PDB file of N, CA, C, O and CB in Angstrom:
ATOM      1  N   MET A   1      95.050 168.623 233.140  1.00  0.00           N
ATOM      2  CA  MET A   1      95.985 168.235 232.311  1.00  0.00           C
ATOM      3  C   MET A   1      96.768 168.944 230.955  1.00  0.00           C
ATOM      4  O   MET A   1      97.951 169.221 230.754  1.00  0.00           O
ATOM      5  CB  MET A   1      95.443 167.271 232.010  1.00  0.00           C
ATOM      6  N   GLU A   2      95.417 169.113 230.051  1.00  0.00           N
ATOM      7  CA  GLU A   2      96.416 170.127 229.305  1.00  0.00           C
ATOM      8  C   GLU A   2      96.298 171.480 229.469  1.00  0.00           C
ATOM      9  O   GLU A   2      96.716 172.159 228.532  1.00  0.00           O
ATOM     10  CB  GLU A   2      96.362 170.016 227.935  1.00  0.00           C
ATOM     11  N   LYS A   3      95.746 172.164 230.605  1.00  0.00           N
ATOM     12  CA  LYS A   3      96.053 173.662 231.087  1.00  0.00           C
ATOM     13  C   LYS A   3      97.674 173.962 231.152  1.00  0.00           C
ATOM     14  O   LYS A   3      98.168 174.808 230.406  1.00  0.00           O
ATOM     15  CB  LYS A   3      95.379 173.907 232.688  1.00  0.00           C
ATOM     16  N   GLU A   4      98.327 173.345 231.924  1.00  0.00           N
ATOM     17  CA  GLU A   4      99.223 172.699 232.594  1.00  0.00           C
ATOM     18  C   GLU A   4     100.438 172.648 231.366  1.00  0.00           C
ATOM     19  O   GLU A   4     101.456 173.339 231.317  1.00  0.00           O
ATOM     20  CB  GLU A   4      98.592 171.245 233.208  1.00  0.00           C
ATOM     21  N   LYS A   5     100.007 171.658 230.454  1.00  0.00           N
ATOM     22  CA  LYS A   5     100.486 170.702 229.380  1.00  0.00           C
ATOM     23  C   LYS A   5     101.336 170.033 230.281  1.00  0.00           C
ATOM     24  O   LYS A   5     102.537 170.287 230.186  1.00  0.00           O
ATOM     25  CB  LYS A   5     101.219 171.305 227.996  1.00  0.00           C
ATOM     26  N   LEU A   6     100.771 168.821 231.569  1.00  0.00           N
ATOM     27  CA  LEU A   6     101.150 167.912 231.881  1.00  0.00           C
ATOM     28  C   LEU A   6     101.083 166.842 231.234  1.00  0.00           C
ATOM     29  O   LEU A   6     100.111 166.563 230.532  1.00  0.00           O
ATOM     30  CB  LEU A   6     100.866 167.843 232.680  1.00  0.00           C
ATOM     31  N   GLU A   7     102.464 165.826 231.430  1.00  0.00           N
ATOM     32  CA  GLU A   7     102.505 164.749 231.008  1.00  0.00           C
ATOM     33  C   GLU A   7     101.807 163.091 231.290  1.00  0.00           C
ATOM     34  O   GLU A   7     101.716 162.016 230.697  1.00  0.00           O
ATOM     35  CB  GLU A   7     103.489 164.868 231.093  1.00  0.00           C
ATOM     36  N   ILE A   8     101.332 163.838 232.859  1.00  0.00           N
ATOM     37  CA  ILE A   8     101.100 162.465 233.825  1.00  0.00           C
ATOM     38  C   ILE A   8     100.108 163.020 234.499  1.00  0.00           C
ATOM     39  O   ILE A   8      99.968 164.243 234.459  1.00  0.00           O
ATOM     40  CB  ILE A   8     102.357 161.852 234.879  1.00  0.00           C
ATOM     41  N   PRO A   9      99.347 162.307 235.149  1.00  0.00           N
ATOM     42  CA  PRO A   9      97.820 162.578 235.692  1.00  0.00           C
ATOM     43  C   PRO A   9      98.127 163.215 237.147  1.00  0.00           C
ATOM     44  O   PRO A   9      99.161 162.934 237.753  1.00  0.00           O
ATOM     45  CB  PRO A   9      96.759 160.996 235.830  1.00  0.00           C
ATOM     46  N   LEU A  10      97.537 163.746 237.455  1.00  0.00           N
ATOM     47  CA  LEU A  10      97.252 163.954 238.989  1.00  0.00           C
ATOM     48  C   LEU A  10      96.117 163.322 239.919  1.00  0.00           C
ATOM     49  O   LEU A  10      95.049 162.840 239.540  1.00  0.00           O
ATOM     50  CB  LEU A  10      97.027 165.274 239.116  1.00  0.00           C
ATOM     51  N   LEU A  11      96.573 163.431 241.159  1.00  0.00           N
ATOM     52  CA  LEU A  11      95.349 162.821 241.640  1.00  0.00           C
ATOM     53  C   LEU A  11      94.990 163.701 242.974  1.00  0.00           C
ATOM     54  O   LEU A  11      95.705 163.855 243.965  1.00  0.00           O
ATOM     55  CB  LEU A  11      95.570 161.148 241.948  1.00  0.00           C
ATOM     56  N   ALA A  12      93.769 164.202 242.744  1.00  0.00           N
ATOM     57  CA  ALA A  12      92.637 164.917 244.073  1.00  0.00           C
ATOM     58  C   ALA A  12      92.720 164.251 245.022  1.00  0.00           C
ATOM     59  O   ALA A  12      92.960 163.070 244.768  1.00  0.00           O
ATOM     60  CB  ALA A  12      91.037 164.993 243.911  1.00  0.00           C
ATOM     61  N   ASP A  13      92.589 164.591 246.408  1.00  0.00           N
ATOM     62  CA  ASP A  13      92.457 163.284 247.447  1.00  0.00           C
ATOM     63  C   ASP A  13      91.636 164.314 248.530  1.00  0.00           C
ATOM     64  O   ASP A  13      92.016 164.501 249.685  1.00  0.00           O
ATOM     65  CB  ASP A  13      94.273 162.399 248.157  1.00  0.00           C
ATOM     66  N   PRO A  14      90.789 164.757 248.100  1.00  0.00           N
ATOM     67  CA  PRO A  14      89.926 165.893 249.521  1.00  0.00           C
ATOM     68  C   PRO A  14      89.534 165.042 250.404  1.00  0.00           C
ATOM     69  O   PRO A  14      89.454 165.556 251.519  1.00  0.00           O
ATOM     70  CB  PRO A  14      88.358 166.880 249.163  1.00  0.00           C
ATOM     71  N   GLU A  15      89.216 163.797 250.361  1.00  0.00           N
ATOM     72  CA  GLU A  15      88.544 163.018 251.667  1.00  0.00           C
ATOM     73  C   GLU A  15      89.774 162.120 252.169  1.00  0.00           C
ATOM     74  O   GLU A  15      89.431 161.227 252.943  1.00  0.00           O
ATOM     75  CB  GLU A  15      87.042 161.928 251.229  1.00  0.00           C
ATOM     76  N   LYS A  16      91.177 162.189 251.867  1.00  0.00           N
ATOM     77  CA  LYS A  16      92.570 161.771 252.143  1.00  0.00           C
ATOM     78  C   LYS A  16      92.735 160.434 252.176  1.00  0.00           C
ATOM     79  O   LYS A  16      93.723 159.910 252.690  1.00  0.00           O
ATOM     80  CB  LYS A  16      93.065 162.256 253.327  1.00  0.00           C
ATOM     81  N   LYS A  17      91.478 159.583 251.459  1.00  0.00           N
ATOM     82  CA  LYS A  17      91.403 157.767 251.528  1.00  0.00           C
ATOM     83  C   LYS A  17      92.850 157.279 250.887  1.00  0.00           C
ATOM     84  O   LYS A  17      93.512 156.377 251.400  1.00  0.00           O
ATOM     85  CB  LYS A  17      89.880 156.970 250.361  1.00  0.00           C
ATOM     86  N   VAL A  18      93.209 157.923 249.821  1.00  0.00           N
ATOM     87  CA  VAL A  18      95.074 157.468 248.723  1.00  0.00           C
ATOM     88  C   VAL A  18      96.010 157.980 249.970  1.00  0.00           C
ATOM     89  O   VAL A  18      96.920 157.243 250.349  1.00  0.00           O
ATOM     90  CB  VAL A  18      95.630 158.886 246.620  1.00  0.00           C
ATOM     91  N   THR A  19      95.836 158.948 250.457  1.00  0.00           N
ATOM     92  CA  THR A  19      96.913 159.419 251.470  1.00  0.00           C
ATOM     93  C   THR A  19      97.068 158.744 252.524  1.00  0.00           C
ATOM     94  O   THR A  19      98.197 158.630 253.003  1.00  0.00           O
ATOM     95  CB  THR A  19      96.754 160.622 251.940  1.00  0.00           C
ATOM     96  N   GLU A  20      95.834 158.080 253.186  1.00  0.00           N
ATOM     97  CA  GLU A  20      95.718 157.262 254.439  1.00  0.00           C
ATOM     98  C   GLU A  20      96.236 156.007 253.790  1.00  0.00           C
ATOM     99  O   GLU A  20      97.247 155.497 254.274  1.00  0.00           O
ATOM    100  CB  GLU A  20      94.147 157.142 255.170  1.00  0.00           C
ATOM    101  N   SER A  21      95.694 155.489 252.816  1.00  0.00           N
ATOM    102  CA  SER A  21      96.449 153.588 252.483  1.00  0.00           C
ATOM    103  C   SER A  21      96.969 153.773 252.095  1.00  0.00           C
ATOM    104  O   SER A  21      97.040 152.758 251.402  1.00  0.00           O
ATOM    105  CB  SER A  21      96.131 152.338 251.846  1.00  0.00           C
ATOM    106  N   PHE A  22      98.411 154.954 251.432  1.00  0.00           N
ATOM    107  CA  PHE A  22      99.781 154.575 251.227  1.00  0.00           C
ATOM    108  C   PHE A  22     100.219 155.090 252.419  1.00  0.00           C
ATOM    109  O   PHE A  22     101.320 155.594 252.193  1.00  0.00           O
ATOM    110  CB  PHE A  22     100.525 155.085 249.958  1.00  0.00           C
ATOM    111  N   GLY A  23      99.860 155.250 253.820  1.00  0.00           N
ATOM    112  CA  GLY A  23     100.589 155.442 255.297  1.00  0.00           C
ATOM    113  C   GLY A  23     101.590 157.159 254.919  1.00  0.00           C
ATOM    114  O   GLY A  23     102.790 157.252 255.178  1.00  0.00           O
ATOM    115  N   ALA A  24     100.678 158.451 254.230  1.00  0.00           N
ATOM    116  CA  ALA A  24     100.930 159.318 254.388  1.00  0.00           C
ATOM    117  C   ALA A  24     100.066 160.193 254.956  1.00  0.00           C
ATOM    118  O   ALA A  24      99.954 161.354 254.564  1.00  0.00           O
ATOM    119  CB  ALA A  24     101.333 159.501 253.606  1.00  0.00           C
ATOM    120  N   LEU A  25      99.639 159.870 255.573  1.00  0.00           N
ATOM    121  CA  LEU A  25      98.816 160.807 256.805  1.00  0.00           C
ATOM    122  C   LEU A  25      99.217 161.013 258.023  1.00  0.00           C
ATOM    123  O   LEU A  25      99.222 160.255 258.993  1.00  0.00           O
ATOM    124  CB  LEU A  25      97.614 160.355 257.164  1.00  0.00           C
ATOM    125  N   SER A  26      99.598 162.234 257.893  1.00  0.00           N
ATOM    126  CA  SER A  26     100.519 162.563 259.414  1.00  0.00           C
ATOM    127  C   SER A  26      99.533 162.654 260.699  1.00  0.00           C
ATOM    128  O   SER A  26      98.379 162.811 260.298  1.00  0.00           O
ATOM    129  CB  SER A  26     101.411 164.265 259.346  1.00  0.00           C
ATOM    130  N   LYS A  27      99.575 162.629 261.443  1.00  0.00           N
ATOM    131  CA  LYS A  27      98.858 162.933 263.173  1.00  0.00           C
ATOM    132  C   LYS A  27      98.370 163.975 262.997  1.00  0.00           C
ATOM    133  O   LYS A  27      97.597 164.230 263.921  1.00  0.00           O
ATOM    134  CB  LYS A  27      99.798 163.108 264.600  1.00  0.00           C
ATOM    135  N   SER A  28      98.416 164.740 262.269  1.00  0.00           N
ATOM    136  CA  SER A  28      97.671 166.518 262.381  1.00  0.00           C
ATOM    137  C   SER A  28      96.651 166.127 261.124  1.00  0.00           C
ATOM    138  O   SER A  28      95.912 167.081 260.879  1.00  0.00           O
ATOM    139  CB  SER A  28      99.075 168.351 261.898  1.00  0.00           C
ATOM    140  N   GLY A  29      96.461 165.207 260.433  1.00  0.00           N
ATOM    141  CA  GLY A  29      95.781 165.297 259.681  1.00  0.00           C
ATOM    142  C   GLY A  29      96.550 165.774 257.949  1.00  0.00           C
ATOM    143  O   GLY A  29      96.199 165.666 256.774  1.00  0.00           O
ATOM    144  N   MET A  30      97.277 166.109 258.406  1.00  0.00           N
ATOM    145  CA  MET A  30      98.289 166.673 256.807  1.00  0.00           C
ATOM    146  C   MET A  30      98.656 165.379 256.083  1.00  0.00           C
ATOM    147  O   MET A  30      98.707 164.305 256.683  1.00  0.00           O
ATOM    148  CB  MET A  30     100.109 167.611 257.173  1.00  0.00           C
ATOM    149  N   ALA A  31      98.930 165.516 254.684  1.00  0.00           N
ATOM    150  CA  ALA A  31      99.380 164.641 253.943  1.00  0.00           C
ATOM    151  C   ALA A  31     101.374 165.083 253.867  1.00  0.00           C
ATOM    152  O   ALA A  31     101.837 166.150 253.466  1.00  0.00           O
ATOM    153  CB  ALA A  31      98.329 164.747 252.431  1.00  0.00           C
ATOM    154  N   SER A  32     102.263 163.739 254.445  1.00  0.00           N
ATOM    155  CA  SER A  32     103.310 164.155 254.203  1.00  0.00           C
ATOM    156  C   SER A  32     104.173 164.126 252.909  1.00  0.00           C
ATOM    157  O   SER A  32     103.806 163.387 251.995  1.00  0.00           O
ATOM    158  CB  SER A  32     103.756 163.739 254.992  1.00  0.00           C
ATOM    159  N   ARG A  33     105.233 164.837 252.777  1.00  0.00           N
ATOM    160  CA  ARG A  33     106.032 165.077 251.322  1.00  0.00           C
ATOM    161  C   ARG A  33     106.609 163.858 251.025  1.00  0.00           C
ATOM    162  O   ARG A  33     107.832 163.870 250.883  1.00  0.00           O
ATOM    163  CB  ARG A  33     107.249 166.222 251.305  1.00  0.00           C
ATOM    164  N   TYR A  34     106.110 162.959 250.915  1.00  0.00           N
ATOM    165  CA  TYR A  34     106.635 161.646 250.604  1.00  0.00           C
ATOM    166  C   TYR A  34     106.420 161.530 248.859  1.00  0.00           C
ATOM    167  O   TYR A  34     105.682 162.388 248.375  1.00  0.00           O
ATOM    168  CB  TYR A  34     105.734 160.390 251.570  1.00  0.00           C
ATOM    169  N   THR A  35     107.002 160.560 247.955  1.00  0.00           N
ATOM    170  CA  THR A  35     107.123 160.613 246.830  1.00  0.00           C
ATOM    171  C   THR A  35     107.203 158.890 246.906  1.00  0.00           C
ATOM    172  O   THR A  35     107.711 158.085 247.687  1.00  0.00           O
ATOM    173  CB  THR A  35     108.274 161.632 246.273  1.00  0.00           C
ATOM    174  N   TYR A  36     106.302 158.791 245.472  1.00  0.00           N
ATOM    175  CA  TYR A  36     106.471 156.799 245.226  1.00  0.00           C
ATOM    176  C   TYR A  36     106.752 156.905 244.159  1.00  0.00           C
ATOM    177  O   TYR A  36     106.214 157.742 243.434  1.00  0.00           O
ATOM    178  CB  TYR A  36     105.161 155.545 245.326  1.00  0.00           C
ATOM    179  N   VAL A  37     107.510 156.236 243.826  1.00  0.00           N
ATOM    180  CA  VAL A  37     107.721 155.997 242.284  1.00  0.00           C
ATOM    181  C   VAL A  37     106.928 154.191 242.104  1.00  0.00           C
ATOM    182  O   VAL A  37     107.013 153.303 242.952  1.00  0.00           O
ATOM    183  CB  VAL A  37     109.867 156.104 241.837  1.00  0.00           C
ATOM    184  N   ILE A  38     106.352 154.117 241.020  1.00  0.00           N
ATOM    185  CA  ILE A  38     105.261 153.724 240.712  1.00  0.00           C
ATOM    186  C   ILE A  38     105.209 152.832 238.888  1.00  0.00           C
ATOM    187  O   ILE A  38     104.529 153.239 237.946  1.00  0.00           O
ATOM    188  CB  ILE A  38     104.412 155.134 240.967  1.00  0.00           C
ATOM    189  N   ASP A  39     106.104 151.630 238.869  1.00  0.00           N
ATOM    190  CA  ASP A  39     106.241 151.054 237.924  1.00  0.00           C
ATOM    191  C   ASP A  39     104.450 151.298 236.913  1.00  0.00           C
ATOM    192  O   ASP A  39     103.369 151.728 237.315  1.00  0.00           O
ATOM    193  CB  ASP A  39     106.814 149.527 238.515  1.00  0.00           C
ATOM    194  N   LYS A  40     104.842 150.841 235.689  1.00  0.00           N
ATOM    195  CA  LYS A  40     103.939 150.802 234.799  1.00  0.00           C
ATOM    196  C   LYS A  40     102.555 149.979 235.108  1.00  0.00           C
ATOM    197  O   LYS A  40     101.437 150.202 234.642  1.00  0.00           O
ATOM    198  CB  LYS A  40     104.609 150.344 233.724  1.00  0.00           C
ATOM    199  N   GLN A  41     102.936 149.021 235.980  1.00  0.00           N
ATOM    200  CA  GLN A  41     102.066 148.018 235.942  1.00  0.00           C
ATOM    201  C   GLN A  41     101.641 148.289 237.166  1.00  0.00           C
ATOM    202  O   GLN A  41     101.000 147.373 237.681  1.00  0.00           O
ATOM    203  CB  GLN A  41     102.512 146.672 235.646  1.00  0.00           C
ATOM    204  N   GLY A  42     101.816 149.448 237.938  1.00  0.00           N
ATOM    205  CA  GLY A  42     100.853 149.978 239.309  1.00  0.00           C
ATOM    206  C   GLY A  42     102.231 149.541 240.585  1.00  0.00           C
ATOM    207  O   GLY A  42     102.304 150.348 241.512  1.00  0.00           O
ATOM    208  N   VAL A  43     103.150 148.461 240.619  1.00  0.00           N
ATOM    209  CA  VAL A  43     103.718 148.572 241.860  1.00  0.00           C
ATOM    210  C   VAL A  43     104.503 149.413 242.164  1.00  0.00           C
ATOM    211  O   VAL A  43     105.382 149.860 241.427  1.00  0.00           O
ATOM    212  CB  VAL A  43     104.205 147.713 242.172  1.00  0.00           C
ATOM    213  N   VAL A  44     104.262 149.757 243.384  1.00  0.00           N
ATOM    214  CA  VAL A  44     105.249 150.843 244.186  1.00  0.00           C
ATOM    215  C   VAL A  44     106.695 149.975 244.587  1.00  0.00           C
ATOM    216  O   VAL A  44     106.933 149.105 245.424  1.00  0.00           O
ATOM    217  CB  VAL A  44     104.370 151.484 245.839  1.00  0.00           C
ATOM    218  N   ARG A  45     107.440 150.604 243.653  1.00  0.00           N
ATOM    219  CA  ARG A  45     108.818 150.430 243.673  1.00  0.00           C
ATOM    220  C   ARG A  45     109.833 150.988 244.563  1.00  0.00           C
ATOM    221  O   ARG A  45     110.789 150.294 244.908  1.00  0.00           O
ATOM    222  CB  ARG A  45     109.148 150.732 242.653  1.00  0.00           C
ATOM    223  N   LYS A  46     109.708 152.051 244.912  1.00  0.00           N
ATOM    224  CA  LYS A  46     110.330 152.777 245.897  1.00  0.00           C
ATOM    225  C   LYS A  46     109.625 153.659 246.667  1.00  0.00           C
ATOM    226  O   LYS A  46     108.429 153.586 246.387  1.00  0.00           O
ATOM    227  CB  LYS A  46     111.245 153.395 245.423  1.00  0.00           C
ATOM    228  N   ILE A  47     109.824 154.338 247.388  1.00  0.00           N
ATOM    229  CA  ILE A  47     109.400 155.080 249.059  1.00  0.00           C
ATOM    230  C   ILE A  47     110.102 156.307 249.253  1.00  0.00           C
ATOM    231  O   ILE A  47     111.020 156.042 250.029  1.00  0.00           O
ATOM    232  CB  ILE A  47     109.891 154.106 250.511  1.00  0.00           C
ATOM    233  N   TYR A  48     110.124 157.026 249.069  1.00  0.00           N
ATOM    234  CA  TYR A  48     110.878 158.491 249.615  1.00  0.00           C
ATOM    235  C   TYR A  48     110.201 159.258 250.780  1.00  0.00           C
ATOM    236  O   TYR A  48     109.393 160.187 250.776  1.00  0.00           O
ATOM    237  CB  TYR A  48     110.922 159.636 248.381  1.00  0.00           C
ATOM    238  N   THR A  49     110.799 158.560 251.783  1.00  0.00           N
ATOM    239  CA  THR A  49     109.697 159.677 253.310  1.00  0.00           C
ATOM    240  C   THR A  49     110.957 160.558 253.372  1.00  0.00           C
ATOM    241  O   THR A  49     110.819 161.337 254.315  1.00  0.00           O
ATOM    242  CB  THR A  49     109.134 158.673 255.530  1.00  0.00           C
ATOM    243  N   THR A  50     111.885 160.706 252.875  1.00  0.00           N
ATOM    244  CA  THR A  50     112.644 162.426 253.415  1.00  0.00           C
ATOM    245  C   THR A  50     113.039 163.150 252.198  1.00  0.00           C
ATOM    246  O   THR A  50     113.950 162.727 251.486  1.00  0.00           O
ATOM    247  CB  THR A  50     114.309 162.350 254.455  1.00  0.00           C
ATOM    248  N   VAL A  51     112.520 164.007 251.986  1.00  0.00           N
ATOM    249  CA  VAL A  51     112.963 164.965 250.077  1.00  0.00           C
ATOM    250  C   VAL A  51     113.655 166.010 250.831  1.00  0.00           C
ATOM    251  O   VAL A  51     113.425 166.485 251.943  1.00  0.00           O
ATOM    252  CB  VAL A  51     111.255 165.909 248.701  1.00  0.00           C
ATOM    253  N   LYS A  52     114.440 166.223 250.072  1.00  0.00           N
ATOM    254  CA  LYS A  52     115.337 167.217 250.370  1.00  0.00           C
ATOM    255  C   LYS A  52     115.104 168.081 248.717  1.00  0.00           C
ATOM    256  O   LYS A  52     115.400 167.375 247.753  1.00  0.00           O
ATOM    257  CB  LYS A  52     117.080 166.491 250.846  1.00  0.00           C
ATOM    258  N   PRO A  53     114.628 169.450 248.410  1.00  0.00           N
ATOM    259  CA  PRO A  53     113.847 169.484 247.504  1.00  0.00           C
ATOM    260  C   PRO A  53     114.975 169.989 246.173  1.00  0.00           C
ATOM    261  O   PRO A  53     114.691 169.918 244.977  1.00  0.00           O
ATOM    262  CB  PRO A  53     112.553 170.432 247.961  1.00  0.00           C
ATOM    263  N   ASP A  54     116.136 170.442 246.675  1.00  0.00           N
ATOM    264  CA  ASP A  54     117.434 170.845 245.702  1.00  0.00           C
ATOM    265  C   ASP A  54     117.614 169.652 244.979  1.00  0.00           C
ATOM    266  O   ASP A  54     117.370 169.728 243.775  1.00  0.00           O
ATOM    267  CB  ASP A  54     118.920 171.275 246.486  1.00  0.00           C
ATOM    268  N   ALA A  55     118.154 168.062 245.635  1.00  0.00           N
ATOM    269  CA  ALA A  55     118.529 167.149 245.106  1.00  0.00           C
ATOM    270  C   ALA A  55     117.537 166.035 244.741  1.00  0.00           C
ATOM    271  O   ALA A  55     117.859 165.085 244.027  1.00  0.00           O
ATOM    272  CB  ALA A  55     119.428 166.848 245.774  1.00  0.00           C
ATOM    273  N   HIS A  56     116.303 166.202 245.273  1.00  0.00           N
ATOM    274  CA  HIS A  56     115.427 165.177 245.115  1.00  0.00           C
ATOM    275  C   HIS A  56     114.846 164.816 243.540  1.00  0.00           C
ATOM    276  O   HIS A  56     114.642 163.645 243.223  1.00  0.00           O
ATOM    277  CB  HIS A  56     114.335 165.540 246.038  1.00  0.00           C
ATOM    278  N   PRO A  57     114.657 165.702 242.798  1.00  0.00           N
ATOM    279  CA  PRO A  57     114.648 165.620 241.279  1.00  0.00           C
ATOM    280  C   PRO A  57     115.164 164.603 240.619  1.00  0.00           C
ATOM    281  O   PRO A  57     114.536 163.699 240.069  1.00  0.00           O
ATOM    282  CB  PRO A  57     115.233 166.583 240.743  1.00  0.00           C
ATOM    283  N   GLN A  58     116.754 164.803 240.689  1.00  0.00           N
ATOM    284  CA  GLN A  58     117.900 164.059 239.699  1.00  0.00           C
ATOM    285  C   GLN A  58     117.793 162.923 240.659  1.00  0.00           C
ATOM    286  O   GLN A  58     117.550 161.926 239.979  1.00  0.00           O
ATOM    287  CB  GLN A  58     119.680 164.830 239.422  1.00  0.00           C
ATOM    288  N   GLU A  59     117.881 162.516 242.282  1.00  0.00           N
ATOM    289  CA  GLU A  59     117.706 161.402 242.755  1.00  0.00           C
ATOM    290  C   GLU A  59     117.135 160.341 242.305  1.00  0.00           C
ATOM    291  O   GLU A  59     117.391 159.141 242.206  1.00  0.00           O
ATOM    292  CB  GLU A  59     117.330 161.547 243.530  1.00  0.00           C
ATOM    293  N   VAL A  60     115.769 161.512 241.893  1.00  0.00           N
ATOM    294  CA  VAL A  60     114.502 160.167 241.572  1.00  0.00           C
ATOM    295  C   VAL A  60     114.832 160.095 240.333  1.00  0.00           C
ATOM    296  O   VAL A  60     115.008 158.943 239.936  1.00  0.00           O
ATOM    297  CB  VAL A  60     112.647 160.419 241.748  1.00  0.00           C
ATOM    298  N   MET A  61     114.987 160.976 239.526  1.00  0.00           N
ATOM    299  CA  MET A  61     115.143 160.540 238.060  1.00  0.00           C
ATOM    300  C   MET A  61     116.541 159.363 238.070  1.00  0.00           C
ATOM    301  O   MET A  61     116.824 158.559 237.182  1.00  0.00           O
ATOM    302  CB  MET A  61     115.482 162.124 236.974  1.00  0.00           C
ATOM    303  N   GLU A  62     117.174 159.571 239.240  1.00  0.00           N
ATOM    304  CA  GLU A  62     118.697 158.698 238.609  1.00  0.00           C
ATOM    305  C   GLU A  62     117.783 156.998 239.227  1.00  0.00           C
ATOM    306  O   GLU A  62     117.836 155.894 238.686  1.00  0.00           O
ATOM    307  CB  GLU A  62     120.994 159.334 239.891  1.00  0.00           C
ATOM    308  N   TYR A  63     117.276 157.274 240.082  1.00  0.00           N
ATOM    309  CA  TYR A  63     116.680 156.073 240.485  1.00  0.00           C
ATOM    310  C   TYR A  63     115.686 154.930 239.337  1.00  0.00           C
ATOM    311  O   TYR A  63     115.733 153.701 239.276  1.00  0.00           O
ATOM    312  CB  TYR A  63     115.807 156.641 241.634  1.00  0.00           C
ATOM    313  N   ILE A  64     114.813 155.937 238.507  1.00  0.00           N
ATOM    314  CA  ILE A  64     114.160 155.300 237.696  1.00  0.00           C
ATOM    315  C   ILE A  64     114.749 155.345 236.410  1.00  0.00           C
ATOM    316  O   ILE A  64     113.801 155.165 235.646  1.00  0.00           O
ATOM    317  CB  ILE A  64     112.971 155.683 237.729  1.00  0.00           C
ATOM    318  N   GLN A  65     115.817 155.489 235.716  1.00  0.00           N
ATOM    319  CA  GLN A  65     116.714 155.630 235.066  1.00  0.00           C
ATOM    320  C   GLN A  65     117.477 154.219 234.987  1.00  0.00           C
ATOM    321  O   GLN A  65     117.440 153.480 234.003  1.00  0.00           O
ATOM    322  CB  GLN A  65     117.352 156.721 235.539  1.00  0.00           C
ATOM    323  N   LYS A  66     118.322 153.905 236.430  1.00  0.00           N
ATOM    324  CA  LYS A  66     118.712 152.376 236.407  1.00  0.00           C
ATOM    325  C   LYS A  66     117.574 151.246 237.040  1.00  0.00           C
ATOM    326  O   LYS A  66     117.556 150.015 237.005  1.00  0.00           O
ATOM    327  CB  LYS A  66     120.129 152.247 237.324  1.00  0.00           C
ATOM    328  N   ASN A  67     117.058 151.803 237.367  1.00  0.00           N
ATOM    329  CA  ASN A  67     115.723 150.660 237.723  1.00  0.00           C
ATOM    330  C   ASN A  67     114.076 150.370 236.977  1.00  0.00           C
ATOM    331  O   ASN A  67     113.276 149.466 237.217  1.00  0.00           O
ATOM    332  CB  ASN A  67     115.299 151.089 239.201  1.00  0.00           C
ATOM    333  N   LEU A  68     113.993 151.393 236.120  1.00  0.00           N
ATOM    334  CA  LEU A  68     112.712 151.081 235.991  1.00  0.00           C
ATOM    335  C   LEU A  68     112.977 151.410 234.293  1.00  0.00           C
ATOM    336  O   LEU A  68     113.255 152.498 233.791  1.00  0.00           O
ATOM    337  CB  LEU A  68     111.507 152.013 237.034  1.00  0.00           C
ATOM    338  N   LYS A  69     112.797 150.139 233.639  1.00  0.00           N
ATOM    339  CA  LYS A  69     113.035 150.389 231.789  1.00  0.00           C
ATOM    340  C   LYS A  69     111.833 149.940 231.191  1.00  0.00           C
ATOM    341  O   LYS A  69     111.698 149.984 229.968  1.00  0.00           O
ATOM    342  CB  LYS A  69     114.390 149.394 230.950  1.00  0.00           C
TER     343      LYS A  69
END
């Protein structure tokens, strides 16, 4: 995190346990490109299963600003 100057932690999941538990493991064994909005209490508030790279960051930020405080 320090090296990349990230403000949030990243998750490594080489055994794909978390990916599978979140329902994001495809039949081919690869992780699907889903986005999960998780609140400060650890509750999943929104799942995006279709991601359009150009508009997605703004879409997620708008959801967070409107629904999580």
